C-alpha positions as CSV (number, residue, x, y, z in Angstrom):
1,X,21.9,108.0,147.0
2,X,19.4,105.0,147.2
3,X,17.5,107.2,149.6
4,X,17.2,110.3,147.4
5,X,16.6,108.0,144.6
6,X,14.0,105.8,145.8
7,X,11.8,108.8,146.9
8,X,8.2,108.1,145.9
9,X,8.1,112.0,144.4
10,X,11.5,111.5,142.4
11,X,11.7,108.9,139.2
12,X,13.8,108.7,135.8
13,X,12.6,108.9,132.7
14,X,12.5,105.4,129.9
15,X,16.1,106.6,128.2
16,X,17.7,106.9,131.7
17,X,16.0,103.8,132.9
18,X,17.7,102.2,129.7
19,X,21.1,103.4,130.0
20,X,21.3,102.5,133.7
21,X,20.1,99.0,133.6
22,X,21.8,98.1,130.0
23,X,18.6,97.7,128.3
24,X,16.6,98.7,124.9
25,X,14.0,101.1,125.4
26,X,12.4,98.2,123.1
27,X,12.7,96.1,126.0
28,X,11.6,98.4,128.7
29,X,8.5,99.2,127.0
30,X,7.7,95.6,126.4
31,X,8.2,94.5,130.1
32,X,6.5,97.8,131.6
33,X,3.1,96.6,128.8
34,X,3.2,92.7,130.1
35,X,3.8,93.9,133.6
36,X,7.2,92.4,134.1
37,X,8.6,95.7,135.5
38,X,5.8,98.1,136.0
39,X,7.1,101.7,136.6
40,X,6.2,102.4,140.7
41,X,6.7,106.4,140.3
42,X,4.5,107.1,137.4
43,X,3.1,104.6,134.9
44,X,2.0,105.9,131.2
45,X,-1.3,107.1,130.8
46,X,-2.1,107.4,127.2
47,X,0.2,108.2,124.4
48,X,3.0,111.1,124.7
49,X,2.8,110.8,129.0
50,X,6.0,109.7,130.1
51,X,6.7,106.6,132.7
52,X,8.9,107.0,135.7
53,X,10.7,104.6,137.4
54,X,12.2,104.5,140.8
55,X,15.9,103.6,141.5
56,X,14.2,100.0,142.8
57,X,12.5,99.4,139.4
58,X,15.9,100.3,137.6
59,X,17.7,97.8,140.2
60,X,15.0,95.3,139.1
61,X,15.5,96.0,135.2
62,X,19.1,95.1,136.0
63,X,18.7,91.9,137.3
64,X,15.8,91.0,134.8
65,X,18.3,91.4,131.8
66,X,21.1,89.8,134.0
67,X,18.6,86.9,134.1
68,X,18.0,86.8,130.5
69,X,21.6,86.8,129.7
70,X,22.4,83.9,132.0
71,X,19.5,82.0,129.7
72,X,16.6,81.8,132.5
73,X,13.2,81.6,130.8
74,X,10.9,84.5,131.3
75,X,8.2,82.3,133.5
76,X,11.2,81.9,136.0
77,X,12.3,85.7,135.9
78,X,8.6,86.7,136.5
79,X,8.5,84.6,139.5
80,X,11.8,86.0,140.8
81,X,10.6,89.3,140.1
82,X,6.9,88.7,142.1
83,X,9.1,87.9,144.9
84,X,11.8,91.3,144.6
85,X,8.9,93.5,144.0
86,X,7.4,93.0,147.4
87,X,11.1,93.8,149.1
88,X,12.1,97.6,149.9
89,X,15.1,99.1,148.5
90,X,17.1,98.2,151.9
91,X,15.8,94.7,151.5
92,X,17.3,94.1,148.2
93,X,20.7,95.4,148.7
94,X,21.4,92.0,151.0
95,X,20.3,89.1,148.5
96,X,22.4,87.0,146.3
97,X,20.1,85.6,143.5
98,X,21.7,82.2,142.4
99,X,20.5,80.2,139.5
100,X,21.0,76.8,137.5
101,X,19.5,78.3,134.5
102,X,16.3,76.6,135.4
103,X,15.2,78.0,138.8
104,X,16.0,81.2,140.5
105,X,17.0,81.1,144.4
106,X,17.4,83.9,146.7
107,X,19.9,83.9,149.2
108,X,20.4,86.2,152.2
109,X,23.6,85.4,153.9
110,X,27.2,84.1,152.4
111,X,26.2,80.6,154.2
112,X,23.4,80.0,152.1
113,X,25.2,80.4,148.8
114,X,27.7,77.5,150.1
115,X,24.5,75.9,151.1
116,X,23.5,75.8,147.5
117,X,26.7,75.5,145.9
118,X,27.2,72.6,147.9
119,X,24.0,71.2,146.9
120,X,25.2,71.3,143.2
121,X,22.3,74.0,142.6
122,X,23.9,77.1,141.5
123,X,25.4,77.9,138.5
124,X,25.7,81.5,138.7
125,X,24.6,84.1,141.1
126,X,23.7,88.0,141.0
127,X,24.7,89.8,143.8
128,X,21.9,93.0,144.3
129,X,24.2,95.7,145.9
130,X,26.7,95.2,142.7
131,X,23.6,96.4,140.5
132,X,23.0,98.7,143.1
133,X,26.4,100.7,143.1
134,X,26.3,100.4,139.0
135,X,23.0,102.0,138.9
136,X,24.0,104.5,141.5
137,X,27.6,105.7,139.7
138,X,25.6,105.6,136.5
139,X,22.2,107.6,137.6
140,X,25.2,110.1,139.7
141,X,25.4,112.0,136.3
142,X,21.8,111.8,134.7
143,X,19.1,114.0,135.6
144,X,16.0,112.6,138.0
145,X,12.4,114.4,137.6
146,X,10.2,115.4,140.1
147,X,7.0,113.3,139.3
148,X,4.1,115.8,140.5
149,X,5.7,118.6,138.5
150,X,7.3,116.7,136.1
151,X,10.1,119.1,136.5
152,X,13.9,118.1,135.5
153,X,15.7,117.4,138.9
154,X,19.7,118.6,138.3
155,X,22.2,115.4,138.8
156,X,23.4,114.9,142.2
157,X,27.1,116.1,142.7
158,X,29.5,113.0,141.5
159,X,30.9,111.0,144.3
160,X,32.2,107.4,145.3
161,X,34.6,105.2,143.3
162,X,31.8,104.8,140.5
163,X,31.4,108.4,140.0
164,X,33.4,109.1,136.8
165,X,33.0,110.7,133.8
166,X,34.1,107.6,131.5
167,X,31.6,104.9,133.5
168,X,29.6,103.1,130.8
169,X,27.7,100.7,132.7
170,X,29.8,97.8,133.0
171,X,29.5,94.8,135.0
172,X,31.3,95.0,138.3
173,X,33.8,92.5,137.5
174,X,35.0,94.8,134.4
175,X,34.9,97.7,136.8
176,X,37.2,96.4,139.3
177,X,39.6,95.3,136.6
178,X,39.5,99.1,135.0
179,X,40.3,100.2,138.6
180,X,42.9,97.9,139.0
181,X,44.9,99.0,135.7
182,X,44.2,102.4,136.7
183,X,46.3,101.9,139.9
């Protein structure tokens, strides 16, 4: 799905992006107006126009939310996001962000994560591939929109572990627990 969802001519409206990233519309609007996360498919062009966010944009929104929830300052989040913004979807999937609450470190291998933790630096980590899976599951039953025509595209058929009718957009650990309880 990331390939199809990340096409330049397909985007997701603000409410859909909010639902998939687990943020409020107010946060989304503020982050767009302050250029923290700007929609790459289509930005707002005056009153009444709709922003369209790509799959990658929604992944970045989810990462921003997780960093904020962990207490990382907006200034340090901006630095991390500037680095992520330059990456393609495939590159993002291989990154784990580790933070000590002040600085955000980018790790591309398990060895880098271990080295950082052994140095006493890490406090928490965000595996971006986990955010991918969560967002894929959420977007699998939500409509996309064609950027050029504004025509709503049908939600793709549900597939994979995360495409369930009762998916609530929770974190990956909560989803694993739910799957384990379900047997």
